[in-house]
C-alpha positions as CSV (number, residue, x, y, z in Angstrom):
1,X,-26.7,-31.4,-7.1
2,X,-24.4,-32.1,-10.0
3,X,-27.1,-31.0,-12.5
4,X,-27.1,-27.6,-10.9
5,X,-23.4,-27.2,-11.5
6,X,-23.8,-28.5,-15.0
7,X,-26.5,-25.9,-15.7
8,X,-24.3,-23.1,-14.4
9,X,-21.4,-24.3,-16.6
10,X,-23.5,-24.4,-19.7
11,X,-25.0,-21.0,-19.2
12,X,-21.7,-19.3,-18.6
13,X,-20.2,-21.2,-21.5
14,X,-22.8,-19.7,-23.7
15,X,-21.9,-16.2,-22.6
16,X,-18.2,-17.1,-22.8
17,X,-17.5,-16.5,-19.2
18,X,-15.9,-18.6,-16.5
19,X,-18.5,-20.4,-14.4
20,X,-19.1,-19.1,-10.8
21,X,-16.9,-20.7,-8.1
22,X,-17.6,-19.0,-4.8
23,X,-20.9,-19.2,-2.9
24,X,-21.5,-15.4,-3.3
25,X,-21.1,-15.6,-7.1
26,X,-23.4,-18.6,-7.4
27,X,-26.0,-17.1,-5.2
28,X,-26.0,-13.9,-7.2
29,X,-26.5,-15.9,-10.4
30,X,-29.5,-17.8,-9.1
31,X,-31.0,-14.6,-7.6
32,X,-30.7,-13.0,-11.1
33,X,-32.5,-15.9,-12.6
34,X,-35.1,-15.8,-9.9
35,X,-35.6,-12.1,-10.4
36,X,-36.2,-12.5,-14.1
37,X,-38.6,-15.3,-13.6
38,X,-40.6,-13.4,-10.9
39,X,-40.8,-10.3,-13.1
40,X,-42.3,-12.4,-15.9
41,X,-44.7,-14.0,-13.5
42,X,-45.6,-10.5,-12.2
43,X,-47.4,-9.9,-15.5
44,X,-50.1,-12.3,-14.4
45,X,-53.2,-10.2,-13.5
46,X,-54.8,-10.2,-10.1
47,X,-53.5,-11.1,-6.7
48,X,-51.0,-13.6,-8.0
49,X,-49.3,-11.0,-10.1
50,X,-49.0,-8.6,-7.1
51,X,-47.5,-11.4,-5.0
52,X,-44.9,-12.2,-7.7
53,X,-44.2,-8.5,-8.0
54,X,-43.5,-8.2,-4.3
55,X,-41.3,-11.3,-4.4
56,X,-39.4,-9.8,-7.3
57,X,-38.6,-6.7,-5.3
58,X,-37.2,-8.9,-2.5
59,X,-35.1,-10.8,-5.0
60,X,-33.8,-7.6,-6.5
61,X,-32.8,-6.3,-3.0
62,X,-31.0,-9.6,-2.2
63,X,-29.4,-9.5,-5.7
64,X,-28.0,-6.0,-5.0
65,X,-26.7,-7.1,-1.6
66,X,-24.8,-10.0,-3.2
67,X,-23.6,-8.0,-6.2
68,X,-21.8,-5.4,-3.9
69,X,-18.9,-7.7,-3.0
70,X,-18.8,-9.1,-6.5
71,X,-18.4,-5.5,-7.9
72,X,-15.8,-4.8,-5.2
73,X,-13.8,-7.9,-6.3
74,X,-14.2,-7.0,-9.9
75,X,-13.0,-3.4,-9.4
76,X,-10.0,-4.2,-7.2
77,X,-9.3,-7.6,-8.6
78,X,-9.4,-6.9,-12.3
79,X,-9.9,-3.2,-13.2
80,X,-7.3,-2.0,-10.7
81,X,-5.0,-5.0,-11.2
82,X,-3.0,-3.0,-13.7
83,X,-0.9,-0.2,-12.3
84,X,-2.1,2.1,-15.2
85,X,-5.7,1.9,-13.9
86,X,-4.6,2.4,-10.3
87,X,-2.6,5.5,-11.4
88,X,-5.6,6.9,-13.3
89,X,-7.8,6.4,-10.2
90,X,-5.0,8.1,-8.1
91,X,-4.9,11.0,-10.5
92,X,-8.6,11.4,-10.4
93,X,-8.7,11.3,-6.6
94,X,-5.7,13.6,-6.2
95,X,-6.2,15.9,-9.1
96,X,-9.8,15.9,-10.2
97,X,-11.5,15.6,-6.8
98,X,-10.0,18.9,-5.4
99,X,-11.0,20.6,-8.6
100,X,-14.5,19.3,-8.4
101,X,-14.7,20.2,-4.7
102,X,-13.4,23.7,-5.4
103,X,-15.7,24.2,-8.4
104,X,-18.6,22.9,-6.3
105,X,-17.8,25.2,-3.5
106,X,-17.3,28.1,-5.9
107,X,-20.7,27.4,-7.6
108,X,-22.4,27.1,-4.2
109,X,-20.8,30.4,-3.1
110,X,-21.7,32.0,-6.4
111,X,-25.3,30.8,-6.0
112,X,-25.5,32.1,-2.5
113,X,-23.9,35.4,-3.5
114,X,-26.3,35.7,-6.5
115,X,-29.3,35.0,-4.2
116,X,-28.1,37.5,-1.6
117,X,-27.5,40.1,-4.4
118,X,-31.0,39.4,-5.8
119,X,-32.5,39.9,-2.3
120,X,-30.5,43.0,-1.8
121,X,-31.7,44.4,-5.1
122,X,-35.3,43.6,-4.3
123,X,-35.0,45.1,-0.8
124,X,-33.3,48.2,-2.3
125,X,-36.2,48.6,-4.7
126,X,-38.7,48.4,-1.8
127,X,-36.6,50.9,0.1
128,X,-36.5,53.2,-3.0
129,X,-40.3,53.0,-3.2
130,X,-40.6,53.8,0.4
131,X,-38.2,56.7,0.1
132,X,-40.1,58.1,-2.9
133,X,-43.4,57.6,-1.1
134,X,-42.0,59.3,2.0
135,X,-40.7,62.2,-0.1
136,X,-44.0,62.8,-1.7
137,X,-45.8,62.5,1.6
138,X,-43.5,65.1,3.1
139,X,-44.5,67.5,0.3
140,X,-48.1,66.8,1.0
141,X,-47.8,67.5,4.7
142,X,-46.0,70.8,4.1
143,X,-48.7,71.8,1.6
144,X,-51.6,71.0,4.0
145,X,-49.9,72.5,7.0
146,X,-49.6,75.9,5.2
147,X,-53.1,75.6,3.9
148,X,-54.4,75.0,7.4
149,X,-52.3,77.8,8.8
150,X,-53.9,80.2,6.3
151,X,-57.4,78.9,6.8
152,X,-57.7,77.0,10.1
153,X,-61.3,76.1,9.8
154,X,-61.2,74.2,6.6
155,X,-62.6,70.7,6.6
156,X,-61.9,69.8,3.0
157,X,-58.6,70.6,1.2
158,X,-57.8,70.3,-2.4
159,X,-54.6,68.3,-3.1
160,X,-54.0,68.4,-6.8
161,X,-50.6,66.6,-6.6
162,X,-52.3,63.5,-5.3
163,X,-54.4,63.1,-8.4
164,X,-51.4,62.3,-10.5
165,X,-50.1,59.9,-7.9
166,X,-53.4,58.0,-8.0
167,X,-53.1,57.7,-11.8
168,X,-49.6,56.4,-11.6
169,X,-50.1,54.1,-8.7
170,X,-53.4,52.2,-8.6
171,X,-54.7,51.9,-5.0
172,X,-52.7,54.9,-3.8
173,X,-54.4,56.5,-0.7
174,X,-53.8,59.4,1.6
175,X,-55.2,60.1,5.1
176,X,-54.8,63.6,6.5
177,X,-55.3,64.6,10.1
178,X,-55.4,68.1,11.7
179,X,-54.8,67.8,15.4
180,X,-55.9,64.2,15.3
181,X,-59.1,64.8,13.4
182,X,-59.5,63.4,9.9
183,X,-59.5,65.9,7.0
184,X,-61.3,65.2,3.7
185,X,-59.2,65.6,0.6
186,X,-60.1,66.5,-2.9
187,X,-60.1,64.5,-5.2
188,X,-62.2,62.0,-3.2
189,X,-60.5,59.0,-4.7
190,X,-57.4,59.7,-2.8
191,X,-59.0,59.5,0.6
192,X,-58.3,56.5,2.8
193,X,-61.8,56.0,4.2
194,X,-60.8,53.1,6.4
195,X,-58.2,55.0,8.4
196,X,-59.9,57.0,11.1
197,X,-57.0,57.7,13.5
198,X,-53.3,57.6,13.8
199,X,-52.0,54.7,15.9
200,X,-50.3,55.8,19.1
201,X,-47.1,54.0,18.3
202,X,-46.5,55.7,14.9
203,X,-44.1,58.7,14.9
204,X,-43.3,61.3,12.3
205,X,-41.0,60.1,9.6
206,X,-42.2,56.5,9.8
207,X,-41.9,54.6,6.5
208,X,-42.1,50.8,6.2
209,X,-44.2,47.9,5.0
210,X,-47.2,47.4,7.2
211,X,-50.0,44.9,7.6
212,X,-53.4,46.6,7.8
213,X,-56.6,44.6,7.6
214,X,-54.9,41.6,6.2
215,X,-53.2,43.6,3.3
216,X,-49.6,44.7,2.9
217,X,-48.9,48.4,2.3
218,X,-46.0,50.6,1.6
219,X,-46.8,53.4,4.1
220,X,-45.2,56.7,5.1
221,X,-46.1,59.0,7.9
222,X,-45.1,62.7,8.2
223,X,-46.2,65.4,10.7
224,X,-45.8,69.2,10.5
225,X,-46.7,71.6,13.3
226,X,-47.5,75.2,12.4
227,X,-49.0,77.8,14.8
228,X,-49.5,75.1,17.4
229,X,-51.6,72.9,15.1
230,X,-50.2,69.5,14.0
231,X,-50.9,68.2,10.6
232,X,-50.3,64.5,9.9
233,X,-50.4,62.9,6.5
234,X,-50.3,59.2,5.9
235,X,-49.6,57.9,2.3
236,X,-50.3,54.2,1.6
237,X,-49.5,52.2,-1.5
238,X,-50.8,48.6,-1.5
239,X,-48.4,45.9,-2.4
240,X,-50.4,44.5,-5.3
241,X,-49.2,42.7,-8.4
242,X,-48.6,45.9,-10.3
243,X,-46.4,47.4,-7.6
244,X,-44.5,44.3,-7.0
245,X,-43.9,44.0,-10.8
246,X,-42.4,47.4,-10.7
247,X,-40.1,46.3,-7.9
248,X,-39.2,43.1,-9.9
249,X,-38.3,45.0,-13.0
250,X,-34.8,43.9,-14.1
251,X,-34.7,41.2,-11.4
252,X,-37.0,38.5,-12.7
253,X,-39.9,37.4,-10.4
254,X,-40.5,38.7,-6.9
255,X,-43.0,37.2,-4.5
256,X,-43.9,38.6,-1.1
257,X,-45.3,36.1,1.3
258,X,-47.1,38.0,4.0
259,X,-47.3,37.1,7.6
260,X,-46.8,33.3,7.7
261,X,-47.6,32.3,11.2
262,X,-45.5,29.3,12.1
263,X,-46.6,29.2,15.7
264,X,-50.2,28.3,15.0
265,X,-51.0,24.8,16.1
266,X,-54.1,24.4,14.0
267,X,-53.7,23.5,10.4
268,X,-56.0,24.6,7.5
269,X,-58.2,22.1,6.0
270,X,-57.2,21.2,2.5
271,X,-59.2,22.3,-0.5
272,X,-61.1,19.6,-2.1
273,X,-61.7,19.5,-5.8
274,X,-60.2,23.0,-6.2
275,X,-63.1,24.6,-4.3
276,X,-62.8,27.3,-1.6
277,X,-64.9,26.7,1.6
278,X,-66.2,30.0,3.0
279,X,-68.0,29.9,6.5
280,X,-69.8,32.6,8.4
281,X,-69.6,32.2,12.2
282,X,-71.0,34.2,15.1
283,X,-68.9,37.3,15.7
284,X,-67.1,37.4,19.1
285,X,-64.8,39.9,20.6
286,X,-61.7,40.3,18.5
287,X,-63.0,38.1,15.7
288,X,-64.4,38.9,12.3
289,X,-66.5,35.7,12.1
290,X,-65.4,34.7,8.6
291,X,-63.2,31.7,7.8
292,X,-61.7,30.5,4.6
293,X,-60.8,26.8,4.4
294,X,-60.9,26.6,8.1
295,X,-58.8,29.7,8.8
296,X,-59.7,33.2,9.8
297,X,-60.1,35.6,6.8
298,X,-57.2,37.8,7.9
299,X,-54.9,34.7,8.3
300,X,-55.9,33.3,5.0
301,X,-55.3,36.7,3.2
302,X,-51.9,37.0,4.9
303,X,-50.9,33.7,3.5
304,X,-51.6,34.7,-0.1
305,X,-48.3,35.5,-1.9
306,X,-48.1,38.6,-3.9
307,X,-46.2,37.8,-7.1
308,X,-44.9,40.3,-9.6
309,X,-42.6,40.2,-12.6
310,X,-41.7,37.2,-14.8
311,X,-38.6,35.1,-15.1
312,X,-37.1,35.6,-18.6
313,X,-35.8,32.6,-20.6
314,X,-32.2,31.7,-20.2
315,X,-29.5,33.3,-22.4
316,X,-26.9,30.5,-21.9
317,X,-27.0,26.9,-20.7
318,X,-25.5,28.0,-17.4
319,X,-28.0,30.8,-17.0
320,X,-29.9,28.8,-14.3
321,X,-32.6,30.2,-12.1
322,X,-31.4,31.7,-8.8
323,X,-34.0,31.4,-6.1
324,X,-33.6,32.9,-2.6
325,X,-35.6,33.8,0.4
326,X,-35.1,36.7,2.9
327,X,-37.2,38.1,5.7
328,X,-39.0,41.5,5.0
329,X,-39.5,43.7,8.0
330,X,-43.3,44.1,8.4
331,X,-45.2,45.8,11.2
332,X,-48.8,45.5,12.2
333,X,-50.4,48.9,11.7
334,X,-52.7,48.5,14.7
335,X,-50.3,47.1,17.3
336,X,-46.9,47.9,15.9
337,X,-45.7,44.3,16.3
338,X,-43.4,42.6,13.9
339,X,-44.8,40.0,11.5
340,X,-43.1,37.2,9.6
341,X,-43.1,38.3,6.0
342,X,-40.7,36.9,3.5
343,X,-39.4,38.0,0.1
344,X,-38.9,35.3,-2.5
345,X,-36.8,36.3,-5.5
346,X,-36.3,34.2,-8.6
347,X,-33.7,35.6,-11.0
348,X,-31.0,34.6,-13.4
349,X,-27.2,35.3,-13.4
350,X,-27.5,37.3,-16.6
351,X,-30.0,39.7,-15.0
352,X,-27.9,40.1,-11.9
353,X,-24.8,40.6,-14.0
354,X,-26.5,43.4,-16.0
355,X,-27.8,44.9,-12.8
356,X,-24.4,44.8,-11.1
357,X,-22.7,46.6,-14.0
358,X,-25.6,48.7,-15.2
359,X,-23.6,51.9,-14.5
360,X,-20.9,51.0,-17.0
361,X,-21.3,48.6,-19.8
362,X,-17.7,48.9,-20.8
363,X,-16.6,47.6,-17.4
364,X,-19.1,44.7,-17.8
365,X,-17.7,43.8,-21.2
366,X,-14.2,44.0,-19.8
367,X,-15.0,41.9,-16.8
368,X,-16.7,39.3,-19.0
369,X,-13.8,39.1,-21.4
370,X,-11.3,38.9,-18.6
371,X,-13.2,36.0,-17.0
372,X,-13.4,34.2,-20.3
373,X,-9.6,34.8,-20.8
374,X,-8.9,33.4,-17.3
375,X,-11.1,30.4,-18.0
376,X,-9.3,29.7,-21.2
377,X,-5.9,30.0,-19.5
378,X,-7.0,27.7,-16.7
379,X,-8.3,25.3,-19.3
380,X,-5.0,25.3,-21.2
381,X,-3.2,24.8,-17.9
382,X,-5.5,21.9,-17.0
383,X,-4.9,20.4,-20.5
384,X,-1.1,20.7,-20.0
385,X,-1.4,19.1,-16.6
386,X,-3.5,16.3,-18.1
387,X,-0.9,15.7,-20.9
388,X,1.9,15.7,-18.4
389,X,0.0,13.3,-16.2
390,X,-0.6,11.0,-19.1
391,X,3.0,11.1,-20.1
392,X,4.1,10.3,-16.6
393,X,1.5,7.6,-16.4
394,X,2.8,6.1,-19.7
395,X,6.4,6.3,-18.4
396,X,5.5,4.5,-15.1
397,X,3.3,1.8,-16.8
398,X,5.9,1.2,-19.5
399,X,8.6,0.6,-16.9
400,X,6.4,-1.7,-14.9
401,X,5.4,-3.5,-18.1
402,X,9.1,-4.0,-19.0
403,X,9.8,-5.2,-15.4
404,X,6.9,-7.6,-15.5
405,X,7.9,-9.2,-18.8
406,X,11.5,-9.2,-17.6
407,X,10.5,-11.3,-14.5
408,X,8.5,-13.6,-16.7
409,X,11.5,-14.1,-18.9
410,X,13.8,-14.7,-16.0
411,X,11.2,-17.1,-14.6
412,X,11.2,-19.0,-17.9
413,X,15.0,-19.3,-17.8
414,X,15.9,-16.5,-20.2
415,X,18.6,-14.9,-18.2
416,X,19.8,-13.0,-21.2
417,X,16.7,-10.7,-21.2
418,X,17.6,-7.0,-20.8
419,X,15.4,-3.9,-20.5
420,X,16.2,-1.0,-22.9
421,X,16.8,2.0,-20.6
422,X,16.5,5.4,-22.4
423,X,15.7,7.7,-19.5
424,X,17.5,9.0,-16.4
425,X,15.1,8.7,-13.4
426,X,14.4,6.4,-10.6
427,X,12.3,4.1,-12.8
428,X,15.3,3.9,-15.2
429,X,17.5,3.1,-12.2
430,X,15.1,0.4,-11.2
431,X,15.3,-1.0,-14.8
432,X,19.1,-0.9,-14.6
433,X,19.0,-2.6,-11.3
434,X,16.9,-5.3,-12.9
435,X,19.5,-5.7,-15.7
436,X,22.2,-5.9,-13.1
437,X,20.2,-8.5,-11.2
438,X,19.8,-10.5,-14.5
439,X,23.5,-10.3,-15.1
440,X,24.2,-11.4,-11.6
441,X,21.7,-14.2,-11.8
442,X,23.3,-15.3,-15.1
443,X,26.7,-15.2,-13.5
444,X,25.6,-16.9,-10.3
445,X,23.9,-19.6,-12.4
446,X,27.0,-20.2,-14.3
447,X,29.0,-20.3,-11.1
448,X,26.4,-22.6,-9.6
449,X,26.8,-24.9,-12.6
450,X,30.6,-24.7,-12.3
451,X,30.2,-25.4,-8.6
452,X,28.0,-28.4,-9.3
453,X,30.5,-29.6,-11.8
454,X,33.3,-29.3,-9.3
455,X,31.2,-30.9,-6.6
456,X,30.6,-33.8,-8.9
457,X,34.3,-34.0,-9.6
458,X,35.1,-33.7,-5.9
459,X,32.6,-36.5,-5.2
460,X,34.5,-38.6,-7.8
461,X,37.8,-37.5,-6.3
462,X,36.5,-38.4,-2.8
463,X,35.4,-41.8,-4.0
464,X,38.8,-42.3,-5.7
465,X,40.6,-41.1,-2.5
466,X,38.5,-43.4,-0.4
467,X,39.8,-46.3,-2.5
468,X,43.4,-45.2,-1.7
469,X,42.9,-45.7,2.0
470,X,43.1,-49.3,3.4
471,X,39.8,-51.1,2.8
472,X,38.4,-53.9,4.9
473,X,39.7,-55.2,8.2
474,X,43.5,-55.4,8.2
475,X,45.2,-57.2,11.1
476,X,48.0,-59.5,12.0
477,X,47.7,-62.4,14.5
478,X,49.9,-60.5,16.9
479,X,48.8,-56.9,16.1
480,X,45.4,-55.0,16.0
481,X,45.1,-52.2,13.5
482,X,42.7,-49.3,13.0
483,X,42.8,-46.0,11.0
484,X,40.5,-43.2,10.3
485,X,40.6,-40.0,8.2
486,X,38.0,-37.2,8.5
487,X,38.6,-34.5,5.8
488,X,38.1,-30.8,6.6
489,X,36.7,-30.5,3.1
490,X,35.4,-32.9,0.4
491,X,38.8,-34.5,-0.1
492,X,41.7,-34.8,2.3
493,X,45.4,-33.9,2.3
494,X,46.1,-36.5,5.0
495,X,47.3,-39.9,4.2
496,X,47.7,-43.2,6.0
497,X,48.3,-46.8,4.7
498,X,48.9,-50.3,5.9
499,X,51.3,-52.6,3.8
500,X,51.3,-56.3,4.6
501,X,54.6,-58.3,4.2
502,X,53.7,-61.9,4.6
503,X,51.9,-63.1,7.8
504,X,54.1,-61.3,10.3
505,X,55.3,-58.1,8.6
506,X,53.5,-54.8,8.3
507,X,54.4,-51.4,6.9
508,X,52.8,-48.3,8.5
509,X,52.5,-44.9,6.8
510,X,50.9,-41.7,7.9
511,X,51.4,-38.3,6.2
512,X,50.0,-34.8,6.1
513,X,50.2,-32.7,2.9
514,X,50.6,-28.9,3.2
515,X,47.3,-27.1,2.4
516,X,43.8,-28.5,1.9
517,X,41.5,-29.4,-0.9
518,X,42.3,-30.6,-4.4
519,X,45.9,-29.7,-4.5
520,X,46.7,-31.5,-1.2
521,X,44.6,-34.5,-2.3
522,X,46.6,-34.8,-5.6
523,X,49.9,-34.6,-3.8
524,X,48.6,-37.1,-1.3
525,X,47.8,-39.5,-4.2
526,X,51.3,-39.0,-5.5
527,X,52.8,-39.8,-2.1
528,X,50.5,-42.8,-1.8
529,X,51.6,-44.1,-5.2
530,X,55.3,-43.5,-4.5
531,X,55.1,-45.3,-1.1
532,X,53.4,-48.2,-2.8
533,X,55.9,-48.2,-5.7
534,X,58.9,-48.2,-3.3
535,X,57.5,-51.4,-1.9
536,X,58.6,-53.2,-5.0
537,X,61.2,-50.8,-6.5
538,X,65.0,-50.6,-6.2
539,X,67.8,-52.5,-8.0
540,X,69.1,-53.9,-4.9
541,X,65.7,-55.3,-4.1
542,X,65.2,-56.9,-7.5
543,X,68.7,-58.4,-7.6
544,X,68.3,-59.8,-4.1
545,X,65.0,-61.3,-5.1
546,X,66.4,-62.8,-8.3
547,X,69.3,-64.4,-6.5
548,X,66.8,-65.9,-4.0
549,X,64.8,-67.4,-6.8
550,X,67.9,-69.1,-8.2
551,X,68.4,-71.2,-5.0
552,X,66.1,-74.2,-5.2
553,X,65.4,-74.2,-1.5
554,X,64.0,-70.7,-1.8
555,X,61.8,-71.2,-4.8
556,X,59.0,-72.7,-2.8
557,X,58.5,-69.4,-1.0
558,X,57.4,-67.9,-4.3
559,X,56.4,-64.3,-5.0
560,X,56.1,-63.3,-1.3
561,X,59.8,-63.2,-1.0
562,X,60.1,-60.9,-4.0
563,X,57.9,-58.3,-2.2
564,X,61.1,-57.7,-0.3
565,X,59.7,-56.5,3.0
566,X,63.3,-56.2,4.1
567,X,63.6,-52.9,2.1
568,X,60.8,-51.5,4.3
569,X,62.9,-52.3,7.3
570,X,64.9,-49.2,6.5
571,X,62.2,-46.4,6.7
572,X,64.9,-43.7,6.7
573,X,66.1,-44.8,3.3
574,X,62.6,-44.7,1.9
575,X,62.0,-41.2,3.3
576,X,65.2,-40.0,1.6
577,X,64.0,-41.4,-1.7
578,X,60.5,-39.8,-1.3
579,X,62.1,-36.5,-0.3
580,X,64.1,-36.4,-3.5
581,X,61.1,-37.5,-5.6
582,X,58.8,-34.8,-4.2
583,X,61.4,-32.1,-4.3
584,X,62.0,-32.7,-8.0
585,X,58.4,-33.3,-9.1
586,X,56.4,-30.7,-7.2
587,X,56.2,-26.9,-6.7
588,X,58.7,-25.4,-4.2
589,X,55.9,-24.5,-1.7
590,X,54.6,-28.0,-1.7
591,X,55.8,-30.5,0.9
592,X,54.6,-33.2,3.2
593,X,55.2,-34.6,6.7
594,X,55.4,-38.4,6.8
595,X,55.8,-41.2,9.3
596,X,57.0,-44.6,8.1
597,X,57.3,-47.7,10.2
598,X,58.0,-51.4,9.7
599,X,56.6,-53.9,12.2
600,X,58.1,-57.3,12.6
601,X,55.6,-59.5,14.3
602,X,57.9,-62.4,15.0
603,X,60.3,-60.1,16.9
604,X,57.6,-57.7,18.2
605,X,59.8,-54.9,16.9
606,X,58.9,-51.6,15.2
607,X,61.5,-49.8,13.1
608,X,60.3,-46.2,12.3
609,X,61.4,-42.8,10.9
610,X,59.5,-39.4,10.9
611,X,59.9,-36.8,8.2
612,X,58.5,-33.7,10.0
613,X,55.5,-35.5,11.2
614,X,54.2,-35.2,14.8
615,X,56.0,-37.9,16.7
616,X,53.7,-40.9,17.3
617,X,53.1,-41.9,20.9
618,X,53.5,-45.4,22.3
619,X,51.2,-46.0,25.3
620,X,52.8,-48.7,27.4
621,X,50.9,-51.3,29.4
622,X,51.9,-49.4,32.6
623,X,50.3,-46.1,31.1
624,X,53.7,-44.6,30.4
625,X,54.2,-42.8,27.1
626,X,57.1,-43.2,24.7
627,X,57.6,-40.5,22.0
628,X,58.9,-41.9,18.7
629,X,60.8,-38.8,17.5
630,X,63.7,-40.3,15.4
631,X,63.7,-38.9,11.8
632,X,64.3,-35.6,10.1
633,X,62.7,-32.6,8.4
634,X,59.7,-32.5,6.2
635,X,59.6,-34.4,2.9
636,X,60.0,-32.5,-0.5
637,X,61.2,-29.1,0.8
638,X,65.0,-29.6,0.8
639,X,67.0,-31.9,-1.5
640,X,69.5,-34.5,-0.3
641,X,68.3,-34.8,3.2
642,X,69.2,-37.8,5.4
643,X,66.9,-39.2,8.0
644,X,67.4,-41.2,11.1
645,X,65.4,-44.2,12.2
646,X,64.6,-45.7,15.5
647,X,63.6,-49.1,16.9
648,X,61.2,-49.9,19.7
649,X,60.2,-53.2,21.3
650,X,56.4,-53.7,21.8
651,X,54.9,-55.6,24.7
652,X,51.4,-57.0,25.0
653,X,48.9,-54.2,25.5
654,X,51.1,-51.5,24.1
655,X,49.1,-49.0,21.9
656,X,50.8,-47.1,19.1
657,X,49.1,-43.7,18.5
658,X,50.0,-42.0,15.2
659,X,48.0,-38.8,14.3
660,X,48.1,-35.7,12.2
661,X,48.1,-32.1,13.5
662,X,44.3,-32.0,13.0
663,X,43.9,-34.1,16.1
664,X,45.8,-32.0,18.6
665,X,45.7,-28.4,17.2
666,X,41.9,-27.6,17.2
667,X,41.2,-24.6,19.5
668,X,38.4,-23.1,21.5
669,X,38.3,-20.6,24.4
670,X,40.3,-23.0,26.6
671,X,43.1,-23.4,24.1
672,X,44.3,-26.4,21.9
673,X,43.0,-29.9,22.3
674,X,46.6,-31.1,22.8
675,X,48.4,-34.5,23.3
676,X,47.5,-34.7,26.9
677,X,43.8,-34.8,26.3
678,X,44.3,-37.2,23.4
679,X,46.3,-39.6,25.6
680,X,43.8,-39.2,28.5
681,X,40.9,-40.3,26.3
682,X,42.9,-43.3,25.0
683,X,43.9,-44.3,28.6
684,X,40.3,-44.2,29.7
685,X,39.3,-46.6,27.0
686,X,42.5,-48.5,26.3
687,X,40.9,-51.9,27.0
688,X,38.1,-51.3,24.5
689,X,38.3,-52.2,20.8
690,X,40.4,-49.8,18.7
691,X,37.3,-48.7,16.8
692,X,35.6,-47.6,20.0
693,X,38.7,-45.8,21.2
694,X,38.8,-44.0,17.8
695,X,35.1,-43.0,18.1
696,X,35.7,-41.7,21.6
697,X,38.6,-39.5,20.4
698,X,36.4,-38.2,17.5
699,X,33.6,-37.4,19.9
700,X,35.9,-35.5,22.2
701,X,37.3,-33.5,19.3
702,X,33.7,-32.6,18.1
703,X,32.8,-31.5,21.6
704,X,36.0,-29.4,21.8
705,X,35.5,-27.8,18.4
706,X,31.8,-27.1,19.0
707,X,29.9,-25.2,16.3
708,X,33.0,-24.0,14.6
709,X,34.2,-25.3,11.3
710,X,36.6,-28.2,11.4
711,X,40.0,-26.4,10.9
712,X,42.1,-29.2,9.4
713,X,42.0,-32.8,8.3
714,X,41.9,-35.3,11.1
715,X,43.8,-38.6,10.8
716,X,44.3,-41.1,13.5
717,X,46.1,-44.5,13.3
718,X,46.0,-47.0,16.3
719,X,47.9,-50.3,16.6
720,X,47.8,-52.5,19.7
721,X,50.2,-55.4,20.4
722,X,48.3,-58.6,21.3
């Protein structure tokens, strides 16, 4: 399928777009090609073309389905990736949407109000026509009643007022009754020949729209009783196009749809080819025997709308047609039942506006100008709100743009990038925070570099210091030796050293410098160098060595005699010299504690002196402990201090334990580690190699300290007499 992918890449390369990667994108691409191909094949005439046309519709539906997630990704992945676009959408949703909803609701309400007003106006016109008809009819009945009162036996009465009504209202009819009997009127054209009696349900003063013989009429009924004789006059005006046009004057177009019967189950047969089918059927009881398009004649007539008036052209682009329906109370003249008759009014806002303010044109002009002024003010307010929103949008997007480029600069290593802050708001505070962060990062980076430099220097110092401690396995035939130093930091302020004097002599040194870290390590190196120097120094030492070299019998011993281990047999003297050296060459607050000892293997004797150091402990073969506490104060704190020295005799199995305060002073919830725990560990493992004993002590210390930081340098020196 590699050729398929190559084809996709070539096509998208032509349109300068990235080739599709996901399955949805690729499927949409092939569906688009399939749709284009099927639409081209659909041009083939015949059944094949119809088949391809149907397949193209299926491909189009599938293409739309696959394009929906792609459009969603494009909108939210690209268009709305920028905060500016998101803010614009937010403003539209929060600002424009309520306005659109409000305007839509207002337009709908205005449309409904306009329709209701149009219906109200049309109904008012109908009521005015009925009132006018009823008023004229009342005059007619009064005239006829007085005529019959004067001449009771008349059968024909002249009614000259009706002639004018007939001329003004085509189809106008009057029916007169004297004690229920019809009366002929003159002129003859005014007589309602079809009306032979007054329905029982009709009362005097009745006026309404009625349905009589399938036609709608405006009808008024009035009765007058004089001398015991009742005269009844019924005036009828058919709702024809001319009358409805008069009602629709100033409204637009009015249509009255008479008596639509929604309860009938039978449906009329449709007209074919624009022809009307008229059928004559046998007449039964209650039937007229005539059907039009499958309906009874009366039902067909009642379904014919009576339309009057015309809808004028619009005056403005917003002068849209307003169409509304409303029921019109209609009664059957024979039975008095209500019929479903509707009034349909089509008007325009301009007509309704003129009709609403037809009594005062000045008020209409004032209202129109006021509405225009309010619209202009609202438009200006909306414009100001839009400009304010754009300014706020620009402020937000500019701040985010600056922050975005700032992060890119920081990511590329430009820690000197700063955002220009010219405002005083939360976004400005955010930019200032970014600048503060950049400054902090720059400072921290510099500190990190300095720390790395110091770590490198400390690593070098640690390596150098490691070279100062005894290297390799040092031992005498009659004495085992082991020493260990664990710094609390990178470098240590503790010190220990082994100095060999021939095959049977050994110098021991263990010290603790005040403080930790670099300063303590430097002072430790100074102390180490001084102890090593005093191994060879001293005029008395040199003179004694020179004299020894002058004796022939001593020349064979060579340089080993010049090392003058005898000088180390006086540790107290060396401590005095070191005290004076440190006191004069270091700061006043700097001092050291030091233990010096000289072991004579031939005599199994240890000569020692302590300068403020914790007294070493000598674990005898019988598990008794001897404290080596001869000496004096710390070294380097007070000038001209003398030190005492002591001598102990070692037996086979005796173990010398010299240690710094980092061994016994670590604390936990149970107190200090202490000398007793130290000696208990050594007693339990005294017959093991010194390295094993040292490891057991270190393990006990680590367990005692736990998760806490090591408080001080730990130094331990062990020596066992063979």
